[in-house]
Every structure is written in structure tokens, then in C-alpha cells.
MMTF fields as JSON, N, C-alpha, C and O atoms, coordinates in Angstrom:
{
  "mmtfVersion": "1.0.0",
  "mmtfProducer": "UNKNOWN",
  "numBonds": 347,
  "numAtoms": 348,
  "numGroups": 87,
  "numChains": 1,
  "numModels": 1,
  "chainsPerModel": [1],
  "groupsPerChain": [87],
  "chainIdList": ["A"],
  "bondAtomList": [4, 2, 8, 6, 12, 10, 16, 14, 20, 18, 24, 22, 28, 26, 32, 30, 36, 34, 40, 38, 44, 42, 48, 46, 52, 50, 56, 54, 60, 58, 64, 62, 68, 66, 72, 70, 76, 74, 80, 78, 84, 82, 88, 86, 92, 90, 96, 94, 100, 98, 104, 102, 108, 106, 112, 110, 116, 114, 120, 118, 124, 122, 128, 126, 132, 130, 136, 134, 140, 138, 144, 142, 148, 146, 152, 150, 156, 154, 160, 158, 164, 162, 168, 166, 172, 170, 176, 174, 180, 178, 184, 182, 188, 186, 192, 190, 196, 194, 200, 198, 204, 202, 208, 206, 212, 210, 216, 214, 220, 218, 224, 222, 228, 226, 232, 230, 236, 234, 240, 238, 244, 242, 248, 246, 252, 250, 256, 254, 260, 258, 264, 262, 268, 266, 272, 270, 276, 274, 280, 278, 284, 282, 288, 286, 292, 290, 296, 294, 300, 298, 304, 302, 308, 306, 312, 310, 316, 314, 320, 318, 324, 322, 328, 326, 332, 330, 336, 334, 340, 338, 344, 342],
  "bondOrderList": [1, 1, 1, 1, 1, 1, 1, 1, 1, 1, 1, 1, 1, 1, 1, 1, 1, 1, 1, 1, 1, 1, 1, 1, 1, 1, 1, 1, 1, 1, 1, 1, 1, 1, 1, 1, 1, 1, 1, 1, 1, 1, 1, 1, 1, 1, 1, 1, 1, 1, 1, 1, 1, 1, 1, 1, 1, 1, 1, 1, 1, 1, 1, 1, 1, 1, 1, 1, 1, 1, 1, 1, 1, 1, 1, 1, 1, 1, 1, 1, 1, 1, 1, 1, 1, 1],
  "groupList": [{"groupName": "MET", "atomNameList": ["N", "CA", "C", "O"], "elementList": ["N", "C", "C", "O"], "formalChargeList": [0, 0, 0, 0], "bondAtomList": [1, 0, 2, 1, 3, 2], "bondOrderList": [1, 1, 2], "singleLetterCode": "M", "chemCompType": "L-PEPTIDE LINKING"}, {"groupName": "GLU", "atomNameList": ["N", "CA", "C", "O"], "elementList": ["N", "C", "C", "O"], "formalChargeList": [0, 0, 0, 0], "bondAtomList": [1, 0, 2, 1, 3, 2], "bondOrderList": [1, 1, 2], "singleLetterCode": "E", "chemCompType": "L-PEPTIDE LINKING"}, {"groupName": "ASN", "atomNameList": ["N", "CA", "C", "O"], "elementList": ["N", "C", "C", "O"], "formalChargeList": [0, 0, 0, 0], "bondAtomList": [1, 0, 2, 1, 3, 2], "bondOrderList": [1, 1, 2], "singleLetterCode": "N", "chemCompType": "L-PEPTIDE LINKING"}, {"groupName": "ILE", "atomNameList": ["N", "CA", "C", "O"], "elementList": ["N", "C", "C", "O"], "formalChargeList": [0, 0, 0, 0], "bondAtomList": [1, 0, 2, 1, 3, 2], "bondOrderList": [1, 1, 2], "singleLetterCode": "I", "chemCompType": "L-PEPTIDE LINKING"}, {"groupName": "LEU", "atomNameList": ["N", "CA", "C", "O"], "elementList": ["N", "C", "C", "O"], "formalChargeList": [0, 0, 0, 0], "bondAtomList": [1, 0, 2, 1, 3, 2], "bondOrderList": [1, 1, 2], "singleLetterCode": "L", "chemCompType": "L-PEPTIDE LINKING"}, {"groupName": "VAL", "atomNameList": ["N", "CA", "C", "O"], "elementList": ["N", "C", "C", "O"], "formalChargeList": [0, 0, 0, 0], "bondAtomList": [1, 0, 2, 1, 3, 2], "bondOrderList": [1, 1, 2], "singleLetterCode": "V", "chemCompType": "L-PEPTIDE LINKING"}, {"groupName": "THR", "atomNameList": ["N", "CA", "C", "O"], "elementList": ["N", "C", "C", "O"], "formalChargeList": [0, 0, 0, 0], "bondAtomList": [1, 0, 2, 1, 3, 2], "bondOrderList": [1, 1, 2], "singleLetterCode": "T", "chemCompType": "L-PEPTIDE LINKING"}, {"groupName": "ALA", "atomNameList": ["N", "CA", "C", "O"], "elementList": ["N", "C", "C", "O"], "formalChargeList": [0, 0, 0, 0], "bondAtomList": [1, 0, 2, 1, 3, 2], "bondOrderList": [1, 1, 2], "singleLetterCode": "A", "chemCompType": "L-PEPTIDE LINKING"}, {"groupName": "ASP", "atomNameList": ["N", "CA", "C", "O"], "elementList": ["N", "C", "C", "O"], "formalChargeList": [0, 0, 0, 0], "bondAtomList": [1, 0, 2, 1, 3, 2], "bondOrderList": [1, 1, 2], "singleLetterCode": "D", "chemCompType": "L-PEPTIDE LINKING"}, {"groupName": "GLY", "atomNameList": ["N", "CA", "C", "O"], "elementList": ["N", "C", "C", "O"], "formalChargeList": [0, 0, 0, 0], "bondAtomList": [1, 0, 2, 1, 3, 2], "bondOrderList": [1, 1, 2], "singleLetterCode": "G", "chemCompType": "PEPTIDE LINKING"}, {"groupName": "SER", "atomNameList": ["N", "CA", "C", "O"], "elementList": ["N", "C", "C", "O"], "formalChargeList": [0, 0, 0, 0], "bondAtomList": [1, 0, 2, 1, 3, 2], "bondOrderList": [1, 1, 2], "singleLetterCode": "S", "chemCompType": "L-PEPTIDE LINKING"}, {"groupName": "ARG", "atomNameList": ["N", "CA", "C", "O"], "elementList": ["N", "C", "C", "O"], "formalChargeList": [0, 0, 0, 0], "bondAtomList": [1, 0, 2, 1, 3, 2], "bondOrderList": [1, 1, 2], "singleLetterCode": "R", "chemCompType": "L-PEPTIDE LINKING"}, {"groupName": "LYS", "atomNameList": ["N", "CA", "C", "O"], "elementList": ["N", "C", "C", "O"], "formalChargeList": [0, 0, 0, 0], "bondAtomList": [1, 0, 2, 1, 3, 2], "bondOrderList": [1, 1, 2], "singleLetterCode": "K", "chemCompType": "L-PEPTIDE LINKING"}, {"groupName": "PHE", "atomNameList": ["N", "CA", "C", "O"], "elementList": ["N", "C", "C", "O"], "formalChargeList": [0, 0, 0, 0], "bondAtomList": [1, 0, 2, 1, 3, 2], "bondOrderList": [1, 1, 2], "singleLetterCode": "F", "chemCompType": "L-PEPTIDE LINKING"}, {"groupName": "TYR", "atomNameList": ["N", "CA", "C", "O"], "elementList": ["N", "C", "C", "O"], "formalChargeList": [0, 0, 0, 0], "bondAtomList": [1, 0, 2, 1, 3, 2], "bondOrderList": [1, 1, 2], "singleLetterCode": "Y", "chemCompType": "L-PEPTIDE LINKING"}, {"groupName": "GLN", "atomNameList": ["N", "CA", "C", "O"], "elementList": ["N", "C", "C", "O"], "formalChargeList": [0, 0, 0, 0], "bondAtomList": [1, 0, 2, 1, 3, 2], "bondOrderList": [1, 1, 2], "singleLetterCode": "Q", "chemCompType": "L-PEPTIDE LINKING"}],
  "groupTypeList": [0, 1, 1, 2, 3, 4, 2, 5, 6, 7, 1, 8, 9, 10, 6, 3, 10, 5, 11, 5, 4, 8, 3, 3, 8, 10, 7, 12, 13, 2, 12, 10, 13, 3, 3, 14, 6, 5, 2, 9, 8, 8, 10, 2, 3, 13, 7, 10, 3, 4, 2, 1, 10, 1, 10, 10, 14, 10, 4, 8, 4, 3, 10, 8, 1, 1, 1, 3, 2, 14, 3, 2, 15, 1, 3, 8, 11, 5, 5, 1, 1, 0, 12, 10, 1, 1, 2],
  "groupIdList": [1, 2, 3, 4, 5, 6, 7, 8, 9, 10, 11, 12, 13, 14, 15, 16, 17, 18, 19, 20, 21, 22, 23, 24, 25, 26, 27, 28, 29, 30, 31, 32, 33, 34, 35, 36, 37, 38, 39, 40, 41, 42, 43, 44, 45, 46, 47, 48, 49, 50, 51, 52, 53, 54, 55, 56, 57, 58, 59, 60, 61, 62, 63, 64, 65, 66, 67, 68, 69, 70, 71, 72, 73, 74, 75, 76, 77, 78, 79, 80, 81, 82, 83, 84, 85, 86, 87],
  "secStructList": [7, 7, 7, 7, 3, 3, 3, 3, 3, 7, 6, 6, 1, 7, 3, 3, 3, 3, 3, 3, 3, 3, 3, 3, 3, 3, 6, 6, 6, 6, 3, 3, 3, 3, 3, 3, 3, 3, 6, 6, 3, 3, 3, 3, 3, 3, 3, 3, 3, 3, 3, 3, 7, 1, 1, 7, 3, 3, 3, 3, 7, 7, 7, 7, 2, 2, 2, 2, 2, 2, 2, 2, 2, 2, 2, 2, 2, 2, 2, 2, 2, 2, 2, 2, 2, 2, 7],
  "xCoordList": [3.619, 3.807, 2.679, 1.512, 3.033, 2.063, 1.213, 1.724, -0.09, -1.009, -1.188, -1.502, -0.995, -1.231, -2.429, -2.302, -3.584, -4.822, -5.174, -5.122, -5.53, -5.894, -7.248, -7.45, -8.164, -9.458, -9.356, -9.017, -9.653, -9.567, -10.914, -11.733, -11.119, -12.352, -12.12, -11.2, -12.958, -12.867, -13.566, -14.267, -13.359, -13.958, -15.473, -16.076, -16.091, -17.553, -18.06, -19.264, -17.132, -17.526, -17.525, -17.677, -17.358, -17.329, -15.985, -14.994, -15.977, -14.757, -14.208, -14.948, -12.907, -12.24, -11.122, -10.388, -11.003, -9.883, -8.765, -8.966, -7.583, -6.437, -5.327, -5.172, -4.561, -3.39, -2.192, -1.804, -1.614, -0.492, 0.783, 1.161, 1.439, 2.724, 3.86, 4.893, 3.676, 4.686, 4.076, 3.164, 4.597, 4.261, 5.577, 6.507, 5.653, 6.877, 6.62, 5.754, 7.381, 7.321, 8.399, 9.591, 7.981, 8.92, 9.11, 8.188, 10.324, 10.649, 10.693, 10.334, 11.138, 11.238, 9.88, 9.779, 8.833, 7.499, 6.635, 5.52, 7.157, 6.422, 5.067, 4.042, 5.093, 3.881, 4.208, 5.364, 3.167, 3.277, 2.582, 1.48, 3.244, 2.671, 2.431, 3.175, 1.389, 1.078, 1.076, 0.523, 1.696, 1.687, 0.855, 1.108, -0.143, -1.124, -1.798, -1.698, -2.499, -3.38, -4.787, -4.969, -5.777, -7.176, -7.818, -7.574, -8.633, -9.412, -8.551, -8.979, -7.347, -6.502, -5.931, -5.364, -6.066, -5.555, -4.148, -3.978, -3.132, -1.753, -1.227, -0.101, -2.017, -1.549, -1.679, -1.058, -2.473, -2.619, -2.135, -2.725, -1.049, -0.481, -0.762, -0.536, -1.257, -1.636, -0.768, -0.135, -0.751, -0.073, -0.924, -1.543, -0.94, -1.704, -0.983, -0.052, -1.443, -1.001, -1.849, -3.074, -1.2, -1.902, -2.113, -1.162, -3.37, -3.727, -4.282, -5.154, -3.78, -4.217, -4.843, -4.254, -6.053, -6.683, -6.747, -6.273, -7.319, -7.372, -8.155, -7.849, -9.156, -10.03, -10.038, -10.642, -9.378, -9.463, -8.297, -7.5, -8.231, -7.25, -8.001, -9.091, -7.417, -7.982, -6.834, -5.684, -7.17, -6.179, -6.462, -7.613, -5.406, -5.529, -4.734, -3.731, -5.198, -4.539, -3.196, -3.067, -2.201, -0.896, -0.959, -1.09, -0.868, -1.012, 0.236, 0.375, 1.139, 2.369, 3.331, 3.598, 3.848, 4.694, 5.947, 6.358, 6.549, 7.741, 7.397, 8.171, 6.25, 5.801, 5.497, 5.816, 4.884, 4.571, 5.851, 5.926, 6.851, 8.122, 8.766, 9.29, 8.721, 9.286, 8.578, 9.23, 7.255, 6.518, 6.614, 6.573, 6.739, 6.925, 8.222, 8.265, 9.266, 10.519, 10.315, 10.858, 9.536, 9.259, 8.417, 8.639, 7.458, 6.65, 7.551, 7.422, 8.459, 9.398, 10.2, 10.418, 10.639, 11.405, 10.557, 11.032, 9.31, 8.422, 8.151, 8.142, 7.933, 7.683, 8.895, 8.735, 10.097, 11.308, 11.418, 11.795, 11.096, 11.13, 10.112, 10.396, 8.922, 7.89, 8.381, 8.182, 9.011, 9.531, 10.597, 10.614, 11.49, 12.557, 12.022, 12.596, 10.928, 10.316, 9.647, 9.543, 9.189, 8.535, 9.535, 9.166, 10.79, 11.819, 12.4, 13.269],
  "yCoordList": [-11.19, -9.975, -8.991, -9.373, -7.765, -6.733, -6.402, -6.248, -6.296, -5.963, -4.447, -3.812, -3.882, -2.459, -2.333, -2.472, -2.07, -1.982, -0.513, 0.291, -0.187, 1.178, 1.132, 0.334, 1.981, 2.085, 3.168, 4.312, 2.796, 3.75, 3.847, 2.93, 4.972, 5.203, 4.875, 5.401, 4.008, 3.636, 4.686, 5.558, 4.585, 5.563, 5.624, 6.679, 4.471, 4.454, 4.945, 4.936, 5.375, 5.9, 4.87, 5.228, 3.594, 2.565, 2.587, 3.114, 2.009, 1.943, 0.521, -0.45, 0.415, -0.879, -0.907, 0.067, -2.039, -2.223, -2.933, -4.001, -2.329, -2.937, -3.169, -2.406, -4.233, -4.503, -3.858, -4.242, -2.889, -2.137, -2.959, -3.358, -3.205, -3.885, -2.878, -3.122, -1.752, -0.702, 0.575, 0.539, 1.69, 2.994, 3.619, 3.733, 4.019, 4.588, 6.043, 6.354, 6.926, 8.345, 8.599, 8.474, 8.955, 9.147, 10.629, 11.323, 11.098, 12.481, 12.663, 13.719, 11.62, 11.694, 11.997, 12.829, 11.307, 11.48, 12.441, 12.776, 12.88, 13.762, 13.161, 13.843, 11.849, 11.117, 10.087, 9.72, 9.638, 8.491, 7.321, 7.453, 6.18, 4.95, 3.987, 3.976, 3.183, 2.182, 0.81, 0.631, -0.142, -1.537, -2.283, -2.176, -3.045, -3.587, -4.848, -5.195, -5.529, -6.639, -6.262, -5.358, -6.968, -6.692, -7.97, -9.058, -7.828, -8.941, -10.119, -11.27, -9.838, -10.894, -11.847, -12.877, -11.53, -12.388, -11.93, -11.016, -12.587, -12.194, -12.674, -12.344, -13.441, -13.926, -12.845, -12.947, -11.819, -10.704, -9.435, -8.967, -8.876, -7.651, -6.512, -6.626, -5.418, -4.27, -3.066, -3.029, -2.094, -0.829, 0.29, 0.149, 1.401, 2.572, 3.822, 3.773, 4.937, 6.232, 6.504, 6.397, 6.853, 7.112, 8.61, 9.392, 8.99, 10.386, 10.482, 9.703, 11.431, 11.599, 12.975, 13.993, 12.984, 14.249, 14.293, 13.375, 15.335, 15.464, 14.33, 13.932, 13.808, 12.821, 11.446, 10.516, 11.296, 9.997, 9.783, 10.682, 8.562, 8.176, 7.739, 7.174, 8.0, 7.465, 6.956, 7.365, 6.064, 5.441, 5.801, 5.809, 6.098, 6.387, 5.362, 4.825, 5.112, 4.187, 4.754, 5.947, 3.879, 4.272, 4.025, 2.882, 5.092, 4.933, 5.334, 4.974, 6.066, 6.491, 5.307, 4.649, 5.036, 3.858, 3.885, 2.85, 5.052, 5.158, 4.854, 4.195, 5.328, 5.035, 3.551, 2.959, 2.948, 1.515, 0.698, -0.222, 1.022, 0.3, 0.454, -0.508, 1.666, 1.935, 1.11, 0.468, 1.125, 0.442, -1.069, -1.778, -1.585, -3.029, -3.49, -4.573, -2.691, -3.024, -3.01, -3.853, -2.059, -1.981, -3.172, -3.697, -3.601, -4.778, -5.999, -6.789, -6.164, -7.295, -7.271, -8.314, -6.084, -5.955, -6.361, -7.08, -5.907, -6.23, -7.731, -8.32, -8.348, -9.789, -10.55, -11.504, -10.138, -10.782, -10.618, -11.561, -9.438, -9.217, -10.099, -10.63, -10.259, -11.114, -12.562, -13.253, -13.014, -14.379, -14.596, -15.633, -13.621, -13.783, -13.737, -14.362, -13.005, -12.977, -14.294, -14.65, -15.028, -16.318, -17.376, -18.329, -17.23, -18.254, -18.076, -18.846],
  "zCoordList": [14.414, 13.641, 13.972, 14.052, 14.156, 14.483, 13.264, 12.155, 13.489, 12.409, 12.342, 13.348, 11.184, 10.959, 10.034, 8.817, 10.61, 9.842, 9.642, 10.573, 8.413, 8.062, 7.358, 6.443, 7.784, 7.114, 6.06, 6.36, 4.818, 3.717, 3.016, 3.072, 2.36, 1.623, 0.151, -0.475, -0.388, -1.799, -2.65, -2.137, -3.966, -4.884, -4.771, -4.964, -4.454, -4.363, -3.002, -2.743, -2.132, -0.834, 0.279, 1.447, -0.059, 0.972, 1.701, 1.195, 2.889, 3.683, 3.641, 3.802, 3.423, 3.327, 4.363, 4.529, 5.059, 5.979, 5.24, 4.661, 5.264, 4.593, 5.615, 6.569, 5.397, 6.236, 5.567, 4.464, 6.229, 5.676, 5.819, 6.921, 4.684, 4.697, 4.725, 5.349, 4.057, 4.056, 3.493, 2.667, 3.955, 3.382, 2.956, 3.755, 1.71, 1.153, 0.799, -0.019, 1.425, 1.078, 0.035, 0.319, -1.164, -2.268, -2.549, -2.978, -2.298, -2.634, -4.147, -4.667, -4.848, -6.312, -6.948, -7.849, -6.464, -7.04, -6.218, -6.617, -5.07, -4.171, -3.799, -3.8, -3.479, -3.135, -2.063, -1.856, -1.396, -0.505, -1.18, -1.713, -1.148, -1.697, -0.549, 0.431, -0.676, 0.331, -0.334, -1.419, 0.327, -0.115, 0.915, 2.115, 0.452, 1.388, 0.867, -0.31, 1.794, 1.444, 1.899, 2.715, 1.359, 1.685, 2.204, 1.682, 3.226, 3.786, 4.232, 4.142, 4.708, 5.246, 4.217, 4.582, 2.945, 1.878, 1.498, 0.691, 2.097, 1.841, 0.494, 0.123, -0.24, -1.552, -2.623, -3.681, -2.362, -3.296, -2.63, -1.656, -3.164, -2.621, -3.592, -4.797, -3.039, -3.843, -3.486, -2.431, -4.375, -4.112, -4.686, -5.741, -3.968, -4.391, -3.924, -3.12, -4.454, -3.939, -2.702, -2.749, -1.601, -0.348, -0.186, -0.188, -0.046, 0.206, 1.612, 1.999, 2.37, 3.749, 3.915, 3.55, 4.475, 4.833, 6.363, 7.033, 6.897, 8.356, 9.004, 10.128, 8.314, 8.953, 8.292, 8.826, 7.137, 6.468, 5.52, 5.254, 5.024, 4.014, 2.766, 2.853, 1.616, 0.376, -0.484, -0.324, -1.392, -2.264, -3.705, -4.141, -4.441, -5.868, -6.66, -6.191, -7.845, -8.761, -9.204, -9.477, -9.268, -9.799, -11.303, -11.74, -12.093, -13.536, -14.309, -15.478, -13.684, -14.343, -14.434, -13.429, -15.615, -15.818, -14.94, -14.415, -14.781, -13.937, -12.472, -11.777, -12.011, -10.649, -10.49, -9.459, -11.502, -11.456, -11.34, -10.526, -12.138, -12.074, -10.702, -10.14, -10.171, -8.847, -7.778, -6.954, -7.789, -6.722, -6.874, -5.868, -8.084, -8.262, -7.605, -7.021, -7.69, -7.004, -5.49, -4.776, -5.012, -3.57, -3.111, -2.02, -3.926, -3.583, -3.484, -2.548, -4.435, -4.388, -3.089, -2.472, -2.676, -1.432, -0.231, 0.648, -0.188, 0.926, 0.982, 2.063, -0.171, -0.218, 0.324, 1.086, -0.061, 0.446, 1.961, 2.656, 2.477, 3.922, 4.635, 5.709, 4.042, 4.647, 4.69, 5.689, 3.631, 3.589, 4.652, 5.315, 4.819, 5.8, 7.232, 8.124, 7.46, 8.793, 9.138, 10.312, 8.117, 8.347, 8.772, 9.458, 8.381, 8.687, 10.061, 10.469]
}
């Protein structure tokens, strides 16, 4: 499986390498969401709002309940796809 690694800037200014599982551009929310793992630990899957500037990426917390419900469904889909790729 191809590794898609993205370096993002955390709130404290540090840089974190994340493995991108999927990026979802949502017209409904007018946002891009990223589903990812950190430090090669595939047992914990995270999702954030992806912000892109000319020179870097940053992640924001998803706090809207409707967005959380939407992204949880997307995480379930990604997990199912990962399982089917393993077989």
C-alpha cells in the first residue's frame, strides 16, 4: 500500500507527520476533512479539518456535531476499505 505522509503544523507550532488515509472535500460544509493516523499507529484513527496555505497544512478540531456525525461515517467507510485491502 502506498504511504501518503503529510507534515502538518500543530497548535503549539510543532510539526507532525501523519499518514493520510483519506481527504474529503465537503461541499455541504465548505471544508476539507482529513482522516489520518499518527506515528504509524493504525489502531487510532483521527479526523480533523484540513487547512491548506501556500506553504503548509494545519489541522483544526472538528467541534460541530453535524460535522462530527458526518466524519464518523466517513471514518467507518475508510476502516472498511482498509479491511478489504488487507484480504
